[in-house]
C-alpha positions as CSV (number, residue, x, y, z in Angstrom):
1,X,103.9,119.0,80.3
2,X,102.5,119.4,83.9
3,X,99.8,116.9,84.7
4,X,97.5,116.6,87.7
5,X,96.3,113.1,88.8
6,X,93.4,113.2,91.3
7,X,93.7,110.1,93.5
8,X,97.3,109.6,92.3
9,X,98.3,108.0,95.6
10,X,95.7,105.2,95.1
11,X,96.2,101.8,93.5
12,X,95.5,102.7,89.8
13,X,96.6,106.3,90.2
14,X,100.0,105.4,91.4
15,X,100.6,103.3,88.3
16,X,99.6,106.3,86.2
17,X,101.9,108.6,88.1
18,X,104.8,106.2,87.5
19,X,103.9,106.1,83.7
20,X,103.6,109.8,83.3
21,X,106.9,110.4,85.1
22,X,108.6,107.8,82.9
23,X,107.3,109.8,79.9
24,X,108.9,112.9,81.2
25,X,105.9,114.8,82.5
26,X,105.9,116.9,85.7
27,X,103.3,115.2,87.9
28,X,101.1,116.8,90.6
29,X,99.0,114.5,92.8
30,X,95.8,115.5,94.6
31,X,95.6,113.4,97.7
32,X,92.8,113.4,100.2
33,X,94.1,114.6,103.6
34,X,95.2,111.8,105.8
35,X,95.6,109.2,103.0
36,X,98.7,107.2,102.5
37,X,101.1,108.3,99.8
38,X,103.6,105.4,100.2
39,X,102.8,104.1,96.7
40,X,104.2,107.1,95.1
41,X,107.2,107.6,97.3
42,X,110.3,108.2,95.2
43,X,108.4,108.9,92.0
44,X,109.1,112.6,92.1
45,X,105.5,113.7,92.1
46,X,104.4,116.9,93.8
47,X,101.7,116.1,96.4
48,X,98.9,118.5,97.3
49,X,96.3,117.7,99.9
50,X,92.8,118.4,98.8
51,X,89.2,117.1,98.4
52,X,86.8,117.0,95.5
53,X,84.3,118.9,97.6
54,X,86.8,121.6,98.6
55,X,86.8,124.0,95.7
56,X,89.8,126.1,96.8
57,X,92.0,123.0,97.0
58,X,90.9,122.1,93.5
59,X,91.8,125.6,92.2
60,X,95.3,125.3,93.8
61,X,95.7,121.8,92.2
62,X,94.7,122.9,88.7
63,X,96.8,126.1,88.7
64,X,99.5,125.9,86.0
65,X,98.3,122.5,84.8
66,X,97.7,121.6,81.2
67,X,96.3,118.0,81.6
68,X,94.1,116.5,84.3
69,X,93.6,112.8,85.0
70,X,90.6,112.3,87.2
71,X,90.7,109.0,89.2
72,X,89.5,110.0,92.6
73,X,86.0,109.3,93.9
74,X,83.8,106.8,95.7
75,X,84.5,103.4,94.1
76,X,82.3,100.7,95.6
77,X,79.5,98.5,94.5
78,X,77.2,99.3,97.4
79,X,76.2,102.5,99.2
80,X,73.6,105.3,99.4
81,X,72.9,107.1,96.2
82,X,73.5,110.4,98.0
83,X,77.1,109.4,98.6
84,X,77.8,108.8,94.9
85,X,76.0,111.9,93.8
86,X,77.9,114.1,96.3
87,X,81.4,112.6,95.9
88,X,81.4,111.5,92.3
89,X,79.0,113.8,90.5
90,X,79.4,117.0,92.5
91,X,83.1,116.4,93.0
92,X,83.6,116.0,89.2
93,X,81.6,119.1,88.6
94,X,83.8,121.0,91.0
95,X,86.9,119.7,89.4
96,X,85.6,120.6,85.9
97,X,84.9,124.1,87.0
98,X,88.3,124.6,88.5
99,X,90.0,123.1,85.4
100,X,88.1,125.3,83.0
101,X,88.9,128.4,85.2
102,X,92.6,127.5,85.2
103,X,92.8,126.9,81.5
104,X,93.4,123.2,81.6
105,X,93.5,121.9,78.0
106,X,92.3,118.3,78.6
107,X,90.6,116.2,81.3
108,X,90.8,112.4,81.1
109,X,88.1,110.8,83.3
110,X,88.3,107.2,84.6
111,X,84.8,105.9,84.4
112,X,83.6,102.3,84.7
113,X,82.0,99.5,82.8
114,X,79.4,99.7,85.6
115,X,77.5,102.1,83.4
116,X,76.2,98.9,81.8
117,X,74.0,96.2,83.3
118,X,75.8,92.9,83.4
119,X,73.3,90.8,81.5
120,X,75.7,88.6,79.5
121,X,78.0,90.6,77.2
122,X,80.5,88.8,75.0
123,X,82.0,91.6,72.8
124,X,80.8,94.9,74.1
125,X,82.2,98.2,72.9
126,X,81.8,101.9,73.6
127,X,78.6,102.1,71.6
128,X,76.7,99.8,73.8
129,X,73.8,101.7,75.6
130,X,74.5,102.8,79.1
131,X,71.6,101.1,80.9
132,X,72.7,100.9,84.6
133,X,71.4,104.3,85.7
134,X,69.4,102.8,88.6
135,X,72.6,101.5,90.2
136,X,74.0,104.2,92.6
137,X,77.6,103.8,91.5
138,X,76.9,103.1,87.8
139,X,74.4,105.9,87.6
140,X,76.9,108.4,89.1
141,X,79.5,107.4,86.4
142,X,76.9,108.0,83.7
143,X,76.2,111.4,85.1
144,X,79.9,112.2,85.2
145,X,80.4,111.1,81.6
146,X,77.6,113.3,80.5
147,X,78.8,116.3,82.4
148,X,82.3,116.1,80.9
149,X,81.3,115.3,77.3
150,X,78.8,118.2,77.4
151,X,81.6,120.6,78.5
152,X,83.6,119.2,75.6
153,X,80.8,119.8,73.1
154,X,80.5,123.4,74.4
155,X,84.2,123.9,73.7
156,X,85.1,124.5,77.4
157,X,87.7,121.7,77.6
158,X,88.9,118.6,75.8
159,X,87.3,115.6,77.6
160,X,88.2,112.0,77.3
161,X,86.3,109.1,79.0
162,X,88.0,105.8,79.8
163,X,86.2,102.6,81.0
164,X,88.7,100.1,82.3
165,X,88.1,96.3,82.1
166,X,85.8,95.1,84.9
167,X,88.6,93.5,87.0
168,X,91.5,95.9,87.5
169,X,94.4,94.2,89.2
170,X,98.2,94.4,89.8
171,X,100.9,95.2,92.3
172,X,99.7,97.8,94.8
173,X,96.1,96.5,95.1
174,X,95.8,96.4,98.9
175,X,92.0,95.8,98.9
176,X,90.6,93.3,96.6
177,X,93.3,90.7,96.0
178,X,94.7,90.5,99.5
179,X,91.2,89.9,100.9
180,X,90.5,87.3,98.2
181,X,93.7,85.4,99.1
182,X,93.2,85.6,102.8
183,X,89.6,84.5,102.6
184,X,89.9,82.0,99.9
185,X,88.3,79.3,102.0
186,X,85.0,81.3,101.9
187,X,85.2,82.1,98.2
188,X,82.5,80.7,96.0
189,X,82.3,80.7,92.3
190,X,78.9,81.5,90.7
191,X,77.6,78.9,88.3
192,X,80.9,77.0,88.2
193,X,82.9,80.2,87.4
194,X,82.2,79.7,83.7
195,X,81.3,83.4,83.1
196,X,84.0,85.3,81.2
197,X,85.3,88.7,82.0
198,X,87.7,91.4,80.8
199,X,90.6,92.4,83.0
200,X,92.7,95.6,83.3
201,X,96.3,95.0,84.4
202,X,97.2,98.3,86.1
203,X,100.4,99.1,84.1
204,X,98.6,98.3,80.8
205,X,95.8,100.6,81.9
206,X,98.2,103.4,82.9
207,X,99.7,103.3,79.4
208,X,96.3,103.6,77.9
209,X,95.3,106.5,80.1
210,X,98.6,108.3,79.3
211,X,97.8,108.0,75.6
212,X,94.3,109.4,76.2
213,X,96.0,112.5,77.5
214,X,98.4,112.9,74.6
215,X,96.8,111.7,71.4
216,X,94.9,114.6,69.7
217,X,92.3,112.4,68.2
218,X,91.1,111.2,71.7
219,X,89.5,114.5,72.4
220,X,85.7,114.0,73.0
221,X,86.0,110.2,72.7
222,X,85.2,107.2,75.0
223,X,87.5,104.3,75.2
224,X,87.4,100.8,76.8
225,X,90.9,99.8,78.0
226,X,90.9,96.1,78.7
227,X,93.5,93.4,78.3
228,X,93.5,91.0,75.4
229,X,92.4,87.7,77.1
230,X,88.9,87.1,78.4
231,X,89.3,84.3,80.9
232,X,86.5,82.7,82.8
233,X,86.4,83.5,86.5
234,X,87.5,79.9,87.3
235,X,90.4,80.2,84.9
236,X,91.5,83.5,86.3
237,X,91.4,82.2,89.9
238,X,93.2,79.0,88.9
239,X,96.0,80.9,87.2
240,X,96.3,83.5,90.0
241,X,96.4,81.0,92.8
242,X,98.7,78.7,90.7
243,X,101.1,81.6,90.5
244,X,100.9,81.9,94.3
245,X,101.5,78.2,94.8
246,X,98.1,77.9,96.5
247,X,95.1,75.6,95.9
248,X,92.5,77.6,93.9
249,X,88.9,77.9,95.1
250,X,86.7,75.1,93.7
251,X,83.3,75.5,95.5
252,X,80.4,77.0,93.6
253,X,76.8,78.0,94.0
254,X,74.1,78.1,91.3
255,X,73.3,81.5,89.8
256,X,69.7,81.5,90.9
257,X,70.6,80.7,94.5
258,X,73.3,83.4,94.5
259,X,70.8,85.9,93.3
260,X,68.2,85.0,95.9
261,X,70.9,85.3,98.6
262,X,71.9,88.7,97.3
263,X,68.3,90.0,97.4
264,X,68.0,88.8,101.0
265,X,71.4,90.3,101.9
266,X,70.5,93.7,100.4
267,X,67.2,93.7,102.3
268,X,69.0,93.0,105.6
269,X,71.5,95.7,104.8
270,X,68.7,98.2,104.2
271,X,67.5,97.6,107.8
272,X,70.9,97.4,109.5
273,X,72.8,100.0,107.6
274,X,75.8,97.7,107.2
275,X,77.0,96.7,103.7
276,X,75.9,93.3,102.6
277,X,78.4,90.5,102.1
278,X,76.9,89.8,98.7
279,X,74.8,91.9,96.4
280,X,73.1,91.6,93.0
281,X,75.9,93.6,91.2
282,X,78.6,91.1,92.3
283,X,76.5,88.1,91.4
284,X,75.7,89.5,88.0
285,X,79.4,90.2,87.3
286,X,80.4,86.7,88.5
287,X,77.6,84.8,86.9
288,X,77.3,86.3,83.4
289,X,79.8,87.1,80.7
290,X,81.1,90.6,80.8
291,X,83.6,91.0,78.0
292,X,84.4,94.3,76.3
293,X,86.9,94.8,73.6
294,X,89.4,97.7,73.0
295,X,89.3,97.9,69.3
296,X,88.8,101.7,69.3
297,X,91.8,102.2,71.6
298,X,93.9,100.1,69.3
299,X,92.8,101.9,66.1
300,X,92.7,105.5,67.5
301,X,95.4,105.5,70.2
302,X,97.7,102.9,68.9
303,X,97.4,101.2,72.3
304,X,98.3,97.6,72.9
305,X,98.4,95.7,76.2
306,X,102.1,95.4,76.6
307,X,101.9,92.7,79.4
308,X,100.1,89.5,78.8
309,X,97.8,87.9,81.4
310,X,100.3,85.2,82.6
311,X,103.1,87.7,83.1
312,X,100.7,90.1,84.8
313,X,99.4,87.5,87.2
314,X,103.0,86.4,87.9
315,X,104.1,90.0,88.8
316,X,101.0,90.4,90.9
317,X,101.6,87.2,92.7
318,X,105.2,88.2,93.5
319,X,103.9,91.4,95.0
320,X,101.2,89.7,97.0
321,X,103.8,87.3,98.5
322,X,105.8,90.3,99.8
323,X,102.9,92.0,101.5
324,X,100.8,89.0,102.8
């Protein structure tokens, strides 16, 4: 089967490209012009340059493809609403149009648990109401989900929505974890780091995404793909830094103080135009439980996280030592 992966040269996309290649699929990657494709060197993928806002490039990318995995987009917790509407929503609409015109059978969309407000969730699932429409990023993901599932309901294409655990990690992450390790002296837990979260180790997530592309029953469904364990932030940092042989962060600030600082930082950012160092989204995620379960993926896809948390952190630490 020929599969297209938008954003396949990125962190999560590169793991999916590897997974699909190991399963015997012919893989095409849509990469934004000028972006680095080092992560997928040697994986045998065909690389086409293109952009979600450039319809002719999407038409070329979708030609002769049966299956599309859509991972590209603006992925950040702060920014103008217009950016997320343009890149995520309009970009997804453009891709959907090209995919339908090319006769693509199924489109698997990587959404986000940011469609939910982080208000303290201990065992969330796919049926939990999506209540974060006011957040620019979360709202854009809600709009994308609706767009694709409506196309599925009309019979235009088989659509599948995937919401990864809120902390994707693994080898190849050049943004979050390297900065965390390099700036560990400045890191502060919120409320002692007691809040629990669900993670998504990139190879485990890639296996789940691949199943969403191949299992017939997945058509028209929404799946949470998250690892088994739900550690606290403090436990996660202790285990990660322990695997690196480094002293883990210990300092903490109260939740109320962190929220007040986030409000002030957002106000200053609105005046300066520069992203705030802290915002309410990050504080809510760090200060309140955000645990979702993958029972539906287990029952309907036969998915299980193959790599446990300790092994995943060890592999990630090995990679970090090589690049830092």
